[in-house]
C-alpha atoms as a printed R data frame, in Angstrom:
   type eleno elety resid chain resno       x      y       z
1  ATOM     1    CA   MET     A     1   8.494  4.122   4.688
2  ATOM     2    CA   PRO     A     2  10.241  0.697   5.386
3  ATOM     3    CA   LYS     A     3  13.475  0.597   7.311
4  ATOM     4    CA   ARG     A     4  15.245 -1.042   4.272
5  ATOM     5    CA   ARG     A     5  15.228  0.659   0.763
6  ATOM     6    CA   PHE     A     6  13.151 -1.194  -1.929
7  ATOM     7    CA   TRP     A     7  13.890 -0.784  -5.473
8  ATOM     8    CA   LYS     A     8  11.317  1.225  -7.074
9  ATOM     9    CA   TRP     A     9   9.636  2.262  -3.670
10 ATOM    10    CA   GLU     A    10   9.646  5.865  -4.799
11 ATOM    11    CA   GLU     A    11   7.523  4.850  -7.750
12 ATOM    12    CA   ILE     A    12   4.710  4.155  -5.072
13 ATOM    13    CA   PRO     A    13   2.490  7.377  -4.585
14 ATOM    14    CA   SER     A    14   3.181  8.469  -0.969
15 ATOM    15    CA   PHE     A    15  -0.578  8.054  -0.114
16 ATOM    16    CA   ALA     A    16  -0.340  4.376  -1.073
17 ATOM    17    CA   GLN     A    17   2.927  3.528   0.655
18 ATOM    18    CA   PRO     A    18   1.646  2.884   4.120
19 ATOM    19    CA   VAL     A    19  -0.928  0.198   2.875
20 ATOM    20    CA   VAL     A    20   1.566 -1.360   0.413
21 ATOM    21    CA   LYS     A    21   4.002 -1.663   3.192
22 ATOM    22    CA   HIS     A    22   1.426 -3.218   5.576
23 ATOM    23    CA   VAL     A    23  -0.281 -5.710   2.996
24 ATOM    24    CA   VAL     A    24   2.586 -6.565   0.639
25 ATOM    25    CA   LEU     A    25   5.956 -6.104   2.556
26 ATOM    26    CA   ASP     A    26   4.651 -6.868   6.029
27 ATOM    27    CA   ASP     A    27   2.248 -9.692   4.751
28 ATOM    28    CA   GLN     A    28  -0.595 -8.406   6.920
29 ATOM    29    CA   SER     A    29  -4.106 -8.353   6.380
30 ATOM    30    CA   LEU     A    30  -5.862 -5.184   5.008
31 ATOM    31    CA   ARG     A    31  -8.371 -5.442   7.968
32 ATOM    32    CA   SER     A    32  -5.668 -5.374  10.545
33 ATOM    33    CA   MET     A    33  -4.539 -1.711   9.406
34 ATOM    34    CA   PRO     A    34  -4.400  0.538  12.384
35 ATOM    35    CA   GLY     A    35  -7.396  2.989  12.414
36 ATOM    36    CA   ARG     A    36  -9.711  0.730  10.279
37 ATOM    37    CA   LEU     A    37 -13.037  1.838  11.515
38 ATOM    38    CA   ASN     A    38 -15.570  0.856   8.946
39 ATOM    39    CA   GLY     A    39 -16.283 -0.480   5.546
40 ATOM    40    CA   ARG     A    40 -15.874  2.818   3.678
41 ATOM    41    CA   HIS     A    41 -12.320  3.181   5.383
42 ATOM    42    CA   GLU     A    42 -11.451 -0.244   4.268
43 ATOM    43    CA   ALA     A    43 -12.631  0.379   0.660
44 ATOM    44    CA   ARG     A    44 -10.406  3.510   0.600
45 ATOM    45    CA   GLN     A    45  -7.590  1.614   1.924
46 ATOM    46    CA   LEU     A    46  -8.123 -1.129  -0.879
47 ATOM    47    CA   ASP     A    47  -8.273  1.590  -3.554
48 ATOM    48    CA   ARG     A    48  -4.889  3.003  -2.286
49 ATOM    49    CA   LEU     A    49  -3.578 -0.470  -2.392
50 ATOM    50    CA   GLN     A    50  -4.608 -0.988  -5.838
51 ATOM    51    CA   ARG     A    51  -3.293  2.311  -7.380
52 ATOM    52    CA   GLY     A    52   0.026  1.646  -5.455
53 ATOM    53    CA   LEU     A    53   0.347 -1.649  -7.129
54 ATOM    54    CA   ASP     A    54  -0.730 -0.220 -10.474
55 ATOM    55    CA   ALA     A    55   2.085  2.443 -10.087
56 ATOM    56    CA   LEU     A    56   4.550 -0.429  -9.609
57 ATOM    57    CA   ARG     A    57   3.385 -2.196 -12.613
58 ATOM    58    CA   GLU     A    58   3.739  0.821 -14.684
59 ATOM    59    CA   ALA     A    59   7.151  1.366 -13.311
60 ATOM    60    CA   TRP     A    60   8.243 -2.273 -14.141
61 ATOM    61    CA   SER     A    61   6.667 -2.205 -17.707
């Protein structure tokens, strides 16, 4: 979880929070995530990112 509290952070599923933080809040590449071993892992993280962003979209609708 980020050091600062972000509005609607709780709306993001906990499994998606690390990838959302890394890519969206920290403005880092998905490929630079710690522990990225192969394409399958990258696809899983991309799915988590999408699901986390979808949850935010729903919260703001």
